[in-house]
matplotlib code that plots the C-alpha trace (Angstrom):
import matplotlib.pyplot as plt

x = [-12.3, -12.6, -9.6, -8.8, -10.3, -6.8, -5.4, -8.6, -8.3, -4.6, -5.4, -8.3, -6.0, -4.0, -7.1, -8.2, -11.9, -13.3, -13.7, -10.1, -8.8, -10.6, -9.0, -5.6, -6.0, -7.0, -3.8, -2.0, -3.2, -4.6, -2.0, 0.8, -0.7, -0.9, 2.9, 3.6, 1.8, 4.4, 7.4, 5.4, 4.2, 7.7, 9.2, 6.4, 7.1, 10.7, 10.3, 7.9, 10.4, 13.4, 11.3, 11.9, 9.0, 8.3, 6.8, 3.3, 4.1, 4.2, 7.1, 6.4, 8.0, 10.8, 14.3, 17.3, 18.9, 15.8, 15.8, 19.5, 19.1, 16.2, 18.1, 21.1, 18.7, 17.7, 21.3, 22.0, 18.4, 17.1, 18.8, 20.0, 17.7, 14.7, 15.7, 15.7, 12.1, 11.1, 12.3, 10.2, 7.2, 7.5, 7.9, 4.5, 2.8, 4.6, 3.7, 0.0, 0.4, 1.9, 5.1, 8.6, 10.7, 14.2, 15.2, 15.0, 17.5, 20.2, 23.4, 24.1, 21.2, 23.0, 26.3, 24.8, 23.3, 26.6, 28.3, 25.7, 26.1, 29.9, 30.1, 27.5, 29.0, 25.6, 25.8, 25.6, 22.3, 22.0, 22.0, 18.6, 18.1, 15.4, 12.0, 11.9, 9.3, 11.1, 11.1, 7.5, 6.5, 8.7, 6.6, 3.4, 4.5, 4.4, 0.7, -0.6, -4.0, -7.5, -8.5, -9.4, -6.4, -4.1, -5.6, -5.6, -1.8, -1.1, -3.5, -2.0, 1.5, 0.6, -1.3, 1.4, 4.1, 2.1, 1.8, 4.9, 2.6, 3.9, 3.0, 0.7, -1.2, -2.5, -2.5, -4.1, -4.1, -7.0, -7.8, -8.3, -11.5, -13.0, -13.2, -16.5, -17.6, -14.7, -12.5, -12.6, -11.3, -7.9, -7.7, -8.3, -11.8, -13.5, -14.9, -11.2, -11.0, -12.9, -12.7, -13.6, -15.1, -12.3, -9.9, -7.2, -6.7, -8.3, -8.5, -7.2, -8.3, -6.0, -8.1, -5.2, -1.6, 1.2, 0.7, -3.0, -3.2, -6.9, -8.0, -9.6, -8.4, -6.0, -7.1, -4.3, -4.7, -3.1, -2.6, -3.0, 0.2, -1.4, 0.8, 0.9, 1.5, -1.3, -3.0, -6.3, -6.7, -5.7, -8.4, -10.9, -10.0, -10.4, -13.8, -15.1, -14.4, -15.4, -18.9, -20.7, -19.1, -20.3, -18.1, -17.4, -15.2, -11.4, -10.1, -7.7, -8.6, -7.2, -10.3, -13.4, -15.5, -13.8, -14.2, -17.9, -18.3, -15.9, -17.1, -16.8, -20.3, -22.3, -25.0, -22.9, -24.2, -21.0, -21.4, -19.1, -16.8, -17.5, -16.2, -17.4, -17.8, -15.9, -15.9]
y = [7.4, 10.6, 12.4, 12.1, 14.9, 15.9, 16.2, 18.0, 20.6, 21.2, 21.8, 24.0, 26.4, 26.9, 28.5, 25.7, 25.0, 21.5, 20.6, 21.6, 19.8, 16.7, 16.5, 17.3, 14.3, 12.2, 13.1, 10.2, 6.6, 5.7, 3.1, 5.7, 8.0, 5.3, 4.6, 8.2, 8.3, 6.5, 8.6, 11.8, 10.7, 9.6, 12.9, 14.8, 12.8, 13.4, 17.3, 17.3, 15.5, 17.5, 20.8, 21.6, 23.9, 27.1, 30.1, 28.9, 25.6, 23.6, 21.4, 22.1, 23.2, 20.9, 22.6, 20.9, 20.8, 19.0, 16.5, 15.8, 15.4, 13.1, 10.9, 10.7, 9.5, 6.7, 5.7, 2.1, 1.1, 1.9, 1.3, 4.3, 3.3, 3.3, 6.8, 8.1, 6.6, 8.4, 11.6, 11.0, 10.4, 13.7, 15.9, 15.3, 16.5, 19.8, 20.0, 19.6, 22.4, 24.6, 25.0, 25.4, 22.1, 23.4, 21.6, 18.3, 19.2, 20.5, 18.6, 18.2, 15.6, 13.3, 13.7, 12.8, 9.7, 8.7, 9.3, 7.0, 4.3, 4.4, 4.5, 1.7, -0.6, -1.3, -4.8, -5.6, -6.9, -10.6, -12.0, -12.7, -15.2, -14.7, -16.4, -18.9, -21.4, -24.3, -22.1, -21.4, -25.1, -25.8, -23.3, -24.9, -28.3, -27.0, -26.2, -29.6, -29.5, -28.5, -26.3, -22.7, -21.3, -23.5, -22.8, -18.9, -18.3, -20.8, -19.0, -15.6, -16.9, -18.3, -15.4, -12.9, -15.0, -15.4, -11.5, -10.3, -8.4, -6.1, -6.9, -4.0, -5.2, -8.4, -7.7, -5.0, -3.9, -4.9, -1.1, -0.9, -3.0, 0.2, 1.7, -0.3, -0.4, 1.7, -1.1, -2.5, 0.7, -0.1, -3.7, -7.1, -8.5, -11.6, -9.7, -8.9, -12.5, -13.7, -17.4, -19.0, -22.4, -23.5, -23.1, -22.0, -18.5, -16.1, -12.3, -10.3, -6.7, -4.6, -1.7, 0.4, 0.6, 3.1, 3.0, 3.7, 6.8, 7.5, 4.0, 3.0, -0.6, -2.7, -6.0, -8.6, -12.0, -15.0, -18.1, -21.6, -23.6, -27.0, -27.8, -27.4, -23.7, -23.2, -19.7, -20.7, -23.8, -22.0, -19.3, -22.2, -24.0, -20.7, -20.0, -23.5, -23.2, -19.5, -19.6, -18.0, -14.6, -11.8, -10.7, -7.3, -8.7, -9.1, -11.9, -13.1, -13.4, -15.4, -17.2, -17.9, -17.6, -14.4, -12.9, -13.6, -11.2, -8.4, -4.8, -4.5, -5.8, -3.4, -3.8, -1.6, 1.5, 2.4, 4.5, 5.6, 8.5, 12.0, 15.5, 15.8, 18.7, 18.5, 15.0]
z = [1.4, 3.6, 4.8, 8.6, 10.8, 12.0, 8.4, 7.3, 10.1, 9.3, 5.5, 6.1, 8.1, 4.9, 3.4, 1.1, 0.7, 1.8, -1.9, -2.7, 0.5, -0.6, -4.0, -2.4, -0.3, -3.3, -5.0, -3.3, -3.0, 0.4, 0.9, 0.3, 2.8, 5.3, 4.9, 5.3, 8.6, 10.7, 9.9, 10.4, 13.8, 14.8, 13.8, 15.6, 18.8, 18.6, 18.2, 21.1, 23.4, 22.2, 22.4, 18.7, 17.9, 16.1, 18.1, 17.1, 18.8, 15.6, 14.4, 10.7, 8.5, 9.7, 10.0, 8.6, 12.1, 13.5, 10.8, 11.3, 15.0, 14.4, 12.1, 14.5, 17.2, 15.0, 14.1, 15.1, 15.3, 11.8, 8.4, 6.5, 3.6, 6.0, 7.2, 3.6, 3.3, 6.6, 5.1, 1.8, 4.1, 5.9, 2.9, 1.2, 4.4, 4.1, 0.6, 1.5, 4.0, 1.3, 3.3, 1.8, 1.6, 1.2, 4.4, 2.6, -0.1, 2.4, 1.5, 5.2, 5.4, 2.8, 4.5, 7.9, 6.4, 4.9, 8.3, 10.0, 7.4, 7.7, 11.6, 12.1, 9.4, 7.7, 6.3, 2.7, 1.4, 1.2, -2.3, -3.6, -6.5, -9.0, -8.4, -11.3, -12.1, -10.3, -7.2, -7.5, -7.9, -4.9, -2.8, -4.1, -3.0, 0.6, 0.2, -0.9, 1.0, -0.2, 2.6, 1.9, 3.9, 1.8, -1.7, -1.3, -0.8, -3.5, -5.9, -4.9, -5.6, -9.0, -10.2, -9.1, -10.9, -14.1, -14.6, -12.6, -10.1, -7.6, -3.9, -3.7, -6.7, -5.0, -1.3, 0.9, 4.5, 6.8, 7.2, 3.5, 3.9, 5.5, 2.1, 1.5, -2.0, -3.4, -2.4, -5.9, -7.4, -5.8, -5.1, -6.6, -6.1, -7.4, -10.4, -11.3, -12.7, -15.9, -16.7, -20.0, -20.6, -22.9, -20.0, -22.4, -20.9, -18.5, -18.1, -15.1, -14.6, -12.6, -11.1, -10.2, -11.6, -11.7, -15.5, -15.1, -12.9, -13.9, -12.8, -16.1, -15.4, -17.3, -18.8, -18.9, -20.7, -19.0, -20.8, -19.1, -18.5, -17.7, -14.9, -11.1, -11.5, -14.0, -13.1, -14.8, -12.8, -9.6, -10.1, -10.9, -7.6, -5.7, -7.4, -6.6, -2.9, -2.7, -4.2, -1.1, -1.4, -3.7, -6.6, -5.0, -2.2, -2.1, -4.4, -1.7, 1.9, 4.9, 6.0, 4.2, 7.3, 8.3, 4.9, 5.0, 7.8, 6.9, 6.6, 2.8, 2.3, 0.2, 2.9, 5.1, 3.4, 1.7, -1.5, -4.2, -3.1, -4.2, -3.4, 0.2, 2.7, 6.0, 7.5]

ax = plt.figure().add_subplot(projection="3d")
ax.plot(x, y, z, "-o")
ax.set_aspect("equal")
plt.show()
């Protein structure tokens, strides 16, 4: 996946070569960078409206006072925990630019967040019960049909429960489909599942995981449970109703007809990523 033109131009101004800029971009997962885009754009817009800029017209590196004023402008509309995530989204951009990040460790930031939390009386989190097998079976009873759009979510719930998968390990953004062929390096595809004739177990290969930073792939064995929540049977049902799609496409998709026409087809001319020049 190529870096965006705007990011690439910013990094090249720091003196890095196109090759170095590419590998710097690859240092974070595409989904992580996508999550960081929102707080960075919001902070940039706030600085523009408040006329917080350096002599060169840029709002980076961010000053502590600018960050505090920005957080105060969000008070009452955004949870304090979300504000902390916003700060975590801005800092990596400054790191990419080679800018000092001392503003983010200023103790006044934390004190401001505590003041916002105290003044706006942020409610406590609602209690959440563990997702037990009876709860899973109750969910599956709400999807009794045999249509594609009813089988897919049920299969996703069952697989995620069987191996305690994180949400990011079995879901993806629509924009991630633009990766083309490299999609399978980050997300589950049909070839991630290997079924056996004995139906006693199956193999799930996770292409990307926090415990596998070099993406060698992690193979997990999943035993059959021989009940309504059996992962082996769920994957078999999905395979039977999903025979028309090639193995390189996403494992879970909302609509069979829609998936068939998505842009991840290898006929689209996508190739494996490599160290590119400027996009």
